NUSEVO-624355 format. One record per residue (C-alpha): residue number from 1; x, y, z. Coordinates in Angstrom, 2 decimals. Example, Ala and Ser with C-alpha at 12.3 -4.5 7.8 and 13.67 -1.06 7.14 Angstrom:
resi, u, v, w
1, 12.30, -4.50, 7.80
2, 13.67, -1.06, 7.14
//
This chain:
resi, u, v, w
1, 47.64, 10.93, -25.37
2, 44.26, 10.05, -24.20
3, 41.82, 7.22, -25.13
4, 37.87, 7.07, -23.79
5, 36.04, 4.41, -24.75
6, 32.29, 5.42, -25.93
7, 31.67, 2.22, -26.15
8, 31.52, -1.30, -28.64
9, 34.20, 0.22, -30.62
10, 33.85, 4.08, -30.24
11, 36.53, 6.87, -28.84
12, 37.58, 9.78, -28.01
13, 41.15, 10.70, -28.70
14, 42.86, 13.57, -27.55
15, 46.81, 14.67, -28.47
16, 47.88, 17.51, -28.96
17, 45.07, 20.00, -28.48
18, 42.81, 18.14, -30.93
19, 39.76, 15.70, -30.78
20, 39.07, 12.35, -33.08
21, 35.68, 10.70, -33.24
22, 35.96, 7.21, -33.72
23, 33.38, 5.73, -35.15
24, 30.56, 6.67, -32.38
25, 27.24, 3.91, -31.81
26, 24.84, 5.27, -29.89
27, 20.91, 4.78, -31.37
28, 20.64, 0.59, -31.32
29, 21.06, -1.28, -34.90
30, 19.94, -3.47, -37.39
31, 16.75, -3.47, -36.53
32, 16.50, -3.28, -33.05
33, 18.40, -6.07, -32.44
34, 22.21, -4.65, -31.79
35, 23.01, -2.96, -28.26
36, 26.21, -1.39, -26.91
37, 27.31, -3.31, -24.32
38, 28.13, -2.49, -21.74
39, 26.06, 0.48, -22.55
40, 26.78, 3.47, -23.38
41, 23.46, 5.26, -23.00
42, 24.70, 7.49, -19.34
43, 27.11, 9.06, -20.35
44, 27.77, 12.53, -19.22
45, 27.10, 15.60, -20.05
46, 30.44, 16.21, -20.73
47, 31.83, 13.76, -22.51
48, 28.41, 13.77, -24.41
49, 29.64, 17.20, -25.20
50, 33.42, 16.37, -26.59
51, 31.70, 13.73, -28.86
52, 29.71, 16.14, -30.62
53, 31.83, 18.58, -31.52
54, 34.94, 17.21, -32.20
55, 37.97, 18.52, -35.06
56, 38.16, 15.01, -36.35
57, 35.11, 12.46, -37.07
58, 36.57, 8.91, -38.18
59, 34.29, 6.45, -39.11
60, 35.78, 2.76, -40.10
61, 32.84, 1.46, -42.40
62, 29.15, 1.89, -43.37
63, 27.63, -0.86, -41.20
64, 25.31, 0.20, -38.30
65, 27.04, -0.27, -35.04
66, 29.56, 1.71, -36.86
67, 28.03, 4.30, -39.46
68, 25.13, 5.63, -36.90
69, 23.21, 7.55, -39.48
70, 20.14, 8.49, -36.51
71, 23.06, 10.36, -34.38
72, 25.25, 11.79, -36.93
73, 22.25, 13.32, -38.50
74, 20.35, 14.35, -34.56
75, 23.99, 15.37, -32.82
76, 27.11, 15.48, -34.29
77, 28.68, 19.29, -35.31
78, 28.63, 19.27, -39.01
79, 31.16, 21.86, -39.45
80, 33.37, 19.18, -38.37
81, 35.90, 17.27, -40.40
82, 35.67, 13.74, -41.89
83, 38.97, 11.26, -41.76
84, 37.67, 9.79, -44.94
85, 39.33, 6.07, -46.24
86, 40.73, 5.49, -49.71
87, 38.24, 3.47, -50.57
88, 37.12, 2.48, -54.08
89, 33.95, 4.40, -54.42
90, 32.70, 7.71, -52.48
91, 29.75, 6.16, -51.18
92, 30.52, 6.64, -47.63
93, 31.26, 10.54, -48.20
94, 27.42, 11.11, -50.21
95, 26.32, 9.65, -47.42
96, 27.96, 11.64, -44.90
97, 27.08, 14.87, -47.87
98, 23.20, 13.47, -47.33
99, 23.81, 13.50, -43.20
100, 24.89, 17.52, -44.22
101, 28.87, 17.61, -43.44
102, 31.36, 19.71, -45.62
103, 34.41, 19.41, -44.44
104, 36.63, 16.09, -45.81
105, 39.92, 15.02, -46.09
106, 40.11, 11.78, -48.75
107, 42.59, 10.20, -47.49
108, 45.47, 7.27, -49.20
109, 45.53, 3.87, -47.93
110, 47.98, 3.73, -45.38
111, 49.65, 7.29, -46.08
112, 50.06, 9.48, -42.98
113, 48.45, 12.57, -43.63
114, 50.11, 15.81, -41.28
115, 46.89, 17.57, -38.54
116, 48.77, 20.25, -37.68
117, 50.66, 20.36, -34.30
118, 52.36, 17.28, -35.20
119, 49.41, 14.96, -35.25
120, 48.95, 12.18, -37.34
121, 46.83, 10.06, -38.37
122, 46.89, 6.86, -41.36
123, 44.15, 4.67, -42.62
124, 44.64, 1.45, -43.92
125, 41.28, 0.44, -45.93
126, 40.75, -3.57, -47.06
127, 38.34, -3.66, -49.67
128, 36.55, -6.77, -49.85
129, 33.33, -7.06, -51.12
130, 32.55, -8.77, -47.78
131, 31.68, -5.44, -46.06
132, 30.24, -3.66, -48.97
133, 31.85, -1.46, -51.66
134, 34.32, 0.83, -49.52
135, 35.26, -2.22, -47.51
136, 36.10, -1.61, -44.24
137, 39.79, 0.12, -42.47
138, 41.68, 0.80, -39.18
139, 43.16, 4.14, -37.65
140, 46.72, 4.90, -36.67
141, 47.21, 7.79, -34.41
142, 50.85, 9.41, -33.51
143, 50.85, 12.82, -32.00
144, 55.00, 12.89, -31.75
145, 55.33, 10.32, -28.54
146, 52.47, 8.56, -28.86
147, 51.50, 5.79, -31.04
148, 47.42, 3.85, -30.73
149, 45.88, 1.46, -33.33
150, 41.43, 1.64, -33.85
151, 42.04, -1.54, -35.38
152, 37.97, -2.07, -35.12
153, 36.98, -4.66, -36.75
154, 39.19, -4.45, -39.78
155, 40.84, -8.40, -40.61
156, 43.89, -6.95, -42.23
157, 45.49, -9.36, -43.79
158, 48.79, -7.69, -43.97
159, 49.97, -8.49, -40.43
160, 53.21, -5.72, -40.47
161, 50.90, -2.83, -42.32
162, 49.64, -1.29, -38.61
163, 52.92, -1.00, -37.38
164, 54.77, -0.06, -39.67
165, 54.36, 3.70, -38.09
166, 55.97, 2.87, -35.69
167, 55.59, 1.03, -31.85
168, 52.01, 0.50, -30.88
169, 51.21, 1.90, -27.16
170, 47.41, 0.57, -27.21
171, 45.95, -1.01, -29.42
172, 41.95, -1.37, -29.94
173, 40.78, -4.69, -31.89
174, 37.90, -6.84, -31.91
175, 36.74, -9.83, -30.13
176, 34.01, -10.95, -30.42
177, 31.38, -12.29, -32.46
178, 29.77, -9.74, -35.78
179, 27.92, -12.68, -37.40
180, 24.03, -14.26, -37.61
181, 25.90, -17.08, -38.02
182, 25.28, -19.57, -36.89
183, 22.61, -19.12, -35.07
184, 19.58, -18.34, -37.57
185, 20.38, -21.40, -39.02
186, 18.05, -24.44, -38.99
187, 19.93, -26.88, -37.66
188, 19.92, -28.85, -33.95
189, 21.14, -27.28, -30.84
190, 24.24, -29.43, -30.15
191, 25.59, -29.31, -33.43
192, 24.24, -25.30, -33.37
193, 25.93, -24.75, -30.46
194, 29.73, -26.59, -31.48
195, 30.02, -24.47, -34.55
196, 29.16, -21.08, -32.09
197, 32.05, -22.55, -29.72
198, 34.45, -22.97, -32.96
199, 33.19, -19.85, -34.09
200, 34.55, -18.16, -30.80
201, 37.46, -20.21, -31.11
202, 38.39, -19.11, -34.19
203, 37.70, -15.07, -33.14
204, 40.09, -15.10, -30.05
205, 42.76, -17.00, -32.13
206, 42.54, -14.45, -35.16
207, 42.42, -11.75, -32.78
208, 45.50, -13.33, -30.50
209, 47.47, -13.35, -33.70
210, 47.36, -10.05, -34.57
211, 48.05, -9.41, -30.95
212, 51.46, -11.17, -31.43
213, 51.94, -9.18, -34.43
214, 51.68, -5.90, -33.55
215, 52.57, -6.55, -30.09
216, 51.84, -3.20, -28.47
217, 52.21, -1.85, -25.39
218, 48.59, -2.40, -24.43
219, 45.81, -4.41, -25.54
220, 42.11, -2.68, -25.66
221, 39.36, -5.25, -26.65
222, 37.10, -3.54, -28.15
223, 34.17, -3.74, -31.22
224, 32.38, -6.11, -29.75
225, 30.35, -7.64, -28.43
226, 26.88, -6.64, -28.80
227, 23.65, -7.54, -26.83
228, 20.49, -7.98, -27.42
229, 17.11, -6.50, -25.70
230, 14.19, -7.77, -27.75
231, 12.78, -10.59, -25.57
232, 12.75, -12.11, -29.05
233, 16.22, -11.57, -29.24
234, 17.43, -12.24, -25.45
235, 18.49, -16.00, -26.25
236, 21.16, -14.95, -28.01
237, 23.28, -13.18, -25.46
238, 26.26, -15.13, -23.90
239, 25.25, -14.85, -20.15
240, 27.52, -18.21, -18.46
241, 28.37, -19.95, -21.72
242, 26.08, -22.79, -22.41
243, 24.15, -20.60, -25.03
244, 24.56, -21.09, -28.25
245, 25.96, -17.09, -29.07
246, 29.35, -16.53, -30.64
247, 29.22, -12.84, -28.06
248, 31.75, -13.26, -25.81
249, 32.47, -10.23, -24.20
250, 35.62, -8.14, -22.82
251, 36.28, -10.53, -19.76
252, 36.42, -13.53, -21.24
253, 39.75, -12.60, -24.36
254, 41.50, -11.05, -21.19
255, 41.91, -14.15, -19.02
256, 42.83, -15.98, -22.86
257, 44.75, -12.68, -23.03
258, 46.41, -13.81, -19.75
259, 46.27, -17.45, -19.93
260, 49.14, -16.95, -22.98
261, 51.48, -14.99, -20.91
262, 50.32, -11.62, -21.84
263, 49.48, -9.33, -19.08
264, 49.16, -6.26, -20.84
265, 45.09, -6.50, -21.65
266, 42.46, -3.36, -20.10
267, 39.05, -3.70, -18.85
268, 37.45, -1.14, -20.62
269, 33.82, 0.39, -20.83
270, 32.02, 3.39, -22.21
271, 33.75, 6.14, -20.19
272, 36.82, 4.21, -19.55
273, 39.58, 6.84, -19.69
274, 43.05, 5.67, -21.22
275, 46.15, 7.81, -20.47
276, 49.26, 7.68, -22.04
277, 52.01, 9.69, -19.99
278, 55.43, 10.76, -21.23
279, 57.17, 7.69, -19.71
280, 54.94, 5.70, -21.31
281, 52.75, 4.43, -18.50
282, 49.02, 4.06, -19.11
283, 46.89, 5.59, -16.40
284, 42.95, 4.10, -16.39
285, 40.68, 5.68, -14.59
286, 36.87, 4.47, -15.23
287, 33.00, 5.98, -15.03
288, 32.00, 3.86, -12.88
289, 33.34, 2.66, -9.18
290, 35.70, -0.65, -9.74
291, 33.08, -2.60, -7.86
292, 30.06, -1.99, -9.89
293, 32.56, -2.76, -13.40
294, 33.19, -6.09, -12.25
295, 29.56, -6.23, -11.35
296, 28.24, -5.29, -15.13
297, 30.49, -9.25, -15.82
298, 29.67, -10.90, -13.12
299, 25.53, -10.82, -12.72
300, 25.52, -10.01, -16.64
301, 22.11, -11.56, -16.65
302, 21.30, -8.32, -14.08
303, 22.84, -5.95, -15.85
304, 20.99, -7.21, -19.09
305, 17.66, -7.47, -18.03
306, 17.57, -3.53, -16.19
307, 18.94, -2.57, -19.84
308, 16.41, -3.97, -21.44
309, 13.78, -2.17, -19.06
310, 15.32, 0.64, -19.98
311, 14.78, 0.68, -23.24
312, 11.51, -1.59, -23.96
313, 9.46, 1.45, -24.81
314, 11.68, 2.07, -27.69
315, 11.88, -0.94, -28.97
316, 8.12, -1.83, -29.08
317, 8.30, 1.85, -30.48
318, 10.82, 1.76, -33.13
319, 8.83, -1.89, -34.00
320, 6.01, -0.51, -34.71
321, 7.31, 1.99, -37.18
322, 7.99, -1.74, -39.62
323, 6.05, -1.71, -42.73
324, 2.12, -2.38, -42.81
325, 1.15, -2.18, -46.08
326, 0.99, -4.78, -48.15
327, 2.63, -4.39, -51.06
328, 3.26, -6.62, -54.47
329, 6.50, -8.16, -53.42
330, 7.24, -10.37, -56.32
331, 7.25, -7.21, -58.79
332, 8.94, -4.71, -56.14
333, 11.92, -7.84, -56.67
334, 11.60, -8.46, -59.82
335, 11.68, -5.08, -60.95
336, 15.58, -3.79, -59.51
337, 16.83, -7.17, -58.37
338, 16.64, -8.76, -62.14
339, 18.63, -5.91, -64.02
340, 21.54, -6.74, -60.94
341, 20.91, -9.92, -62.22
342, 21.58, -9.60, -65.32
343, 24.79, -7.89, -65.09
344, 26.20, -10.59, -62.98
345, 26.48, -13.95, -64.50
346, 29.63, -14.59, -63.16
347, 27.79, -14.72, -59.55
348, 24.86, -16.13, -60.36
349, 27.34, -19.05, -61.54
350, 29.58, -19.12, -58.56
351, 26.34, -18.70, -56.78
352, 25.53, -22.10, -58.31
353, 21.76, -22.96, -56.77
354, 18.67, -20.88, -56.50
355, 16.90, -19.03, -53.57
356, 13.87, -19.54, -51.91
357, 12.35, -16.80, -49.57
358, 9.77, -17.46, -47.45
359, 7.55, -15.00, -46.35
360, 3.48, -14.96, -44.36
361, 2.38, -17.76, -46.59
362, 4.41, -16.29, -50.02
363, 7.33, -18.14, -51.63
364, 9.30, -15.97, -53.29
365, 11.99, -18.22, -55.80
366, 15.09, -16.09, -56.92
367, 15.93, -18.00, -60.14
368, 20.10, -17.68, -60.47
369, 20.50, -19.95, -63.44
370, 18.25, -17.90, -64.73
371, 18.28, -14.15, -63.61
372, 14.35, -14.75, -62.31
373, 12.91, -13.39, -59.35
374, 9.34, -14.89, -59.40
375, 6.37, -16.92, -57.30
376, 7.53, -20.63, -56.75
377, 6.21, -23.14, -58.36
378, 7.67, -26.62, -56.28
379, 11.20, -26.05, -57.97
380, 14.42, -27.52, -56.23
381, 16.11, -24.15, -54.20
382, 19.60, -24.70, -52.04
383, 18.97, -20.93, -49.92
384, 15.88, -20.61, -47.45
385, 15.60, -17.27, -45.95
386, 12.47, -17.39, -43.66
387, 11.03, -13.69, -43.03
388, 8.15, -11.97, -41.19
389, 6.17, -10.70, -44.22
390, 6.82, -6.88, -41.99
391, 10.53, -6.94, -41.59
392, 10.33, -7.51, -45.11
393, 8.66, -4.53, -46.96
394, 10.26, -2.35, -44.32
395, 13.89, -3.67, -46.35
396, 12.23, -3.32, -49.37
397, 10.74, 0.32, -48.93
398, 13.38, 1.43, -47.99
399, 15.85, -0.36, -51.31
400, 18.61, -1.50, -48.34
401, 21.14, -2.03, -51.00
402, 23.02, -4.02, -48.27
403, 20.52, -6.57, -46.83
404, 23.77, -8.27, -44.50
405, 23.87, -4.11, -43.09
406, 20.19, -4.25, -42.09
407, 18.20, -6.73, -42.36
408, 20.47, -10.29, -42.02
409, 22.90, -8.66, -39.34
410, 19.77, -7.95, -36.74
411, 18.48, -12.44, -37.00
412, 15.33, -11.12, -36.71
413, 15.07, -14.44, -39.62
414, 16.21, -18.14, -39.89
415, 18.32, -19.57, -42.63
416, 18.68, -22.80, -43.83
417, 21.18, -23.72, -47.20
418, 21.17, -27.72, -48.55
419, 25.51, -28.14, -48.78
420, 28.33, -25.38, -47.84
421, 28.16, -21.39, -46.69
422, 28.76, -19.92, -50.84
423, 29.56, -16.93, -50.07
424, 28.44, -15.19, -53.67
425, 24.88, -15.71, -52.80
426, 25.67, -13.04, -49.45
427, 27.59, -11.83, -52.12
428, 24.54, -10.48, -54.29
429, 22.82, -10.28, -50.70
430, 25.20, -7.06, -50.09
431, 25.13, -5.46, -53.22
432, 22.11, -4.52, -54.58
433, 22.55, -1.22, -56.66
434, 24.03, -1.00, -59.93
435, 27.18, 0.71, -57.85
436, 28.02, -2.29, -55.92
437, 26.80, -5.46, -58.32
438, 29.29, -3.42, -60.80
439, 32.28, -4.74, -58.39
440, 31.02, -7.52, -57.35
441, 30.62, -8.99, -60.42
442, 34.58, -8.09, -60.87
443, 35.89, -9.38, -57.97
444, 33.92, -12.80, -58.44
445, 35.84, -12.61, -62.16
446, 39.11, -11.99, -60.33
447, 38.94, -15.36, -58.67
448, 38.04, -17.64, -61.98
449, 40.94, -16.81, -62.90
450, 44.09, -18.08, -62.02
451, 47.22, -16.52, -60.08
452, 49.87, -15.57, -62.08
453, 52.29, -15.46, -59.62
454, 53.89, -18.93, -58.19
455, 54.38, -18.93, -53.83
456, 55.78, -21.46, -52.23
457, 54.64, -23.50, -49.86
458, 54.08, -22.93, -45.78
459, 54.70, -26.11, -43.26
460, 52.59, -25.78, -40.35
461, 52.88, -28.03, -37.56
462, 53.89, -31.15, -39.70
463, 52.41, -30.38, -43.19
464, 52.67, -28.50, -46.19
465, 50.44, -26.28, -47.43
466, 49.55, -23.56, -50.41
467, 51.10, -20.24, -48.64
468, 46.93, -18.49, -49.71
469, 43.92, -19.24, -48.56
470, 41.53, -19.89, -50.83
471, 38.95, -18.36, -49.59
472, 40.09, -14.37, -48.88
473, 43.60, -14.24, -50.23
474, 44.90, -14.77, -46.55
475, 49.01, -16.05, -46.36
476, 48.17, -19.09, -44.52
477, 52.52, -18.77, -43.11
478, 50.43, -16.08, -40.41
479, 47.12, -16.62, -39.91
480, 47.17, -20.79, -40.63
481, 46.73, -23.15, -37.36
482, 46.85, -27.45, -37.58
483, 43.48, -27.81, -35.11
484, 43.70, -32.10, -34.79
485, 43.05, -33.03, -38.24
486, 41.42, -29.51, -39.24
487, 43.85, -27.04, -40.72
488, 41.95, -23.99, -39.96
489, 42.35, -19.96, -41.05
490, 42.14, -18.07, -38.49
491, 41.74, -14.66, -40.69
492, 38.14, -15.76, -41.09
493, 37.66, -18.81, -39.46
494, 37.30, -21.21, -42.96
495, 38.60, -24.57, -42.00
496, 39.96, -27.47, -44.40
497, 40.68, -31.22, -43.54
498, 44.08, -31.65, -43.57
499, 43.71, -35.61, -45.31
500, 41.86, -33.81, -48.82
501, 42.67, -30.66, -47.81
502, 39.02, -30.61, -48.80
503, 37.05, -27.13, -47.63
504, 34.23, -27.59, -44.66
505, 32.98, -24.45, -45.15
506, 32.11, -24.03, -49.66
507, 32.34, -26.17, -51.66
508, 34.63, -26.25, -54.11
509, 37.21, -24.64, -52.30
510, 40.01, -26.98, -50.83
511, 44.12, -26.11, -50.02
512, 46.45, -28.30, -51.61
513, 48.12, -30.34, -48.50
514, 50.36, -32.54, -47.47
515, 52.64, -34.11, -44.59
516, 56.16, -33.36, -44.26
517, 58.52, -36.59, -45.38
//
């Protein structure tokens, strides 16, 4: 089996005479903010021909750094067969249809599918609203002698599932940040830096849990980090570690692997070819000389400045396309959102506060309590977003049904909140269609009901803790760890006070915890 890195979560897999392309991302995402790092715009013509004409295409989920609509529409052969995760809605399939794809294999969660010539795949899904109505997915590829797990950024709760098909030779997984928090929040620099460092530690801890449990022969850090080339966002790059950034690169994670005695990490850049031989050893060849590969990370600032120079005209042209015509934003949002708010009384109650959107002198008030969108008239609010008018106009004009996947991940805004994080507010912004809001409200209803099952508590260090994290039901026996006076769920980085059980990320999400007798 051969795997060629395409950058970020992109992989070209060759096995038994067939090819599978995974998550090819080439056009910068999220309003020209996210770029692939290291850059993948200089791959060979032959490799790009193979990428654009595979036997099978697999996209893990609909986020723009995985589902590159522009590239798929303009470059990908529409006759290729798409391997569809068994998501609960057909949104991904409809999106593929709109781009001209017509051949699909619809898979069932975790079930192996025979692609012929002793090549099988299994797609494992996670269906949290965190990633929209579909969720996220991971791919397992087996060719009869070797096995590859492409976990990308799928945060599966079941640590055994991806290994259940047999021993793993190559494990591709995310290790870096993929969110806007805490960089966009209006908080002091020292606090922001501390929160960034905590986020990085949580990301590394989660990735290491997967590494230990899947126990692959070789681990390939992937699906990040992005880099930021626009002048407005360049400060988000993590270059020497002093920045307020949650985006460490591959070399930092490989150092962390080595620190725990795992020397099986593989540094890869776009174009790196990994060959699993018949005796299970790994052959690695980069698309650049070794000294040039090292220079990308050792002299990262210089590399990013050169990269930026090559793309500056594209960035300028892209920003020039953002909407300029002035519209009645309040009327548009009221017409669009009030029917959705009416569908979601439980979600609105769980938001437990109102939201202000500020844009160039206009203050738009989302009254979750009343299910209304109107001009702000001085009322109290718990959440605030400040967004430039041209960007807000563009998001509304395009009827983006997932603002996380369009606006928020761009980090082209600032935010403030009165209290702790409220996931239901963001679930609202991820669910701006009837189909999505139906699922989001159903999930909100489920969270308000107590579990019928009773599970035993688990011991973590000197503490006895309830088994399930109240955030996403993660097994704290697997993902929980004690960090000083905090209990940390490493799946999503949620933290709890060990003395009170109080959640430090969100209100009303405490855990049951006590010291062992």
